[in-house]
C-alpha distance (Angstrom), angle and dihedral (degrees) to the residues before:
residue distance angle dihedral
M1 . . .
S2 3.75 . .
A3 3.79 122.3 .
R4 3.79 89.6 -132.8
N5 3.74 127.0 74.2
N6 3.81 109.4 -169.1
G7 3.81 90.8 -32.3
K8 3.81 96.1 -45.8
L9 3.79 126.2 109.5
N10 3.77 118.7 -119.6
F11 3.80 117.6 -107.3
A12 3.82 91.1 -111.6
W13 3.81 90.8 59.3
H14 3.80 90.1 52.3
I15 3.79 89.9 54.6
V16 3.82 91.9 47.5
L17 3.80 92.3 48.5
I18 3.81 90.8 51.9
V19 3.80 99.5 41.3
L20 3.81 98.9 42.0
P21 3.84 96.9 62.5
V22 3.80 90.0 47.3
I23 3.81 91.4 52.8
I24 3.80 91.7 46.5
A25 3.82 91.2 48.2
L26 3.81 91.0 51.7
G27 3.79 88.9 48.8
A28 3.80 90.1 51.4
L29 3.80 89.2 54.0
C30 3.82 89.2 56.9
I31 3.80 99.9 46.4
G32 3.79 122.7 76.4
R33 3.77 144.9 85.2
I34 3.80 88.3 -50.6
S35 3.79 108.0 47.7
I36 3.79 110.7 -138.8
A37 3.79 123.7 -168.1
P38 3.81 116.7 -122.8
S39 3.81 89.6 -120.2
D40 3.83 89.1 58.6
V41 3.81 90.8 49.6
F42 3.80 89.7 52.3
S43 3.82 89.1 47.6
V44 3.80 90.7 53.5
L45 3.80 93.6 47.1
L46 3.80 93.9 46.0
G47 3.81 90.7 44.1
K48 3.81 90.4 55.9
L49 3.80 89.0 51.4
G50 3.80 89.9 51.6
I51 3.79 93.9 -116.2
G52 3.80 102.0 106.8
A53 3.77 138.1 31.0
G54 3.80 93.0 -102.7
A55 3.79 127.9 -136.2
E56 3.79 136.1 -83.4
K57 3.78 117.4 -59.6
L58 3.83 97.6 -107.5
V59 3.80 91.8 52.9
T60 3.80 92.5 44.7
M61 3.79 93.1 50.3
T62 3.80 92.6 45.1
V63 3.78 94.2 51.1
W64 3.79 99.2 37.1
K65 3.82 102.3 37.1
L66 3.82 102.7 32.0
R67 3.77 113.2 21.0
M68 3.81 103.9 30.4
P69 3.84 95.5 59.1
R70 3.81 90.7 49.4
V71 3.80 93.1 48.3
L72 3.81 92.9 46.9
L73 3.80 91.2 47.8
A74 3.80 90.6 49.7
L75 3.81 90.6 50.8
L76 3.81 91.4 49.1
V77 3.81 93.1 47.7
G78 3.81 90.5 48.6
A79 3.80 91.3 49.2
G80 3.79 90.7 48.4
L81 3.78 92.9 49.7
S82 3.80 91.8 48.2
A83 3.81 91.4 49.3
A84 3.80 90.7 49.2
G85 3.75 90.1 55.5
């Protein structure tokens, strides 16, 4: 079965194209010189939102000050390139 229906993507492809970059971005926050567990990344993100207790200071600074700007910039560049065609 084709992914296109009269030129429109199926709903499942929309979900995949939204969820996949989020999963890859979370993976990019975990991988680096200092290996950080995904649970610690979620702790940092939820701690910044005021929901959780957060994580230790080294992990928080690594994720929030080093990796998050790079991941957000990569997402913005990718979105810009896709919009440009």
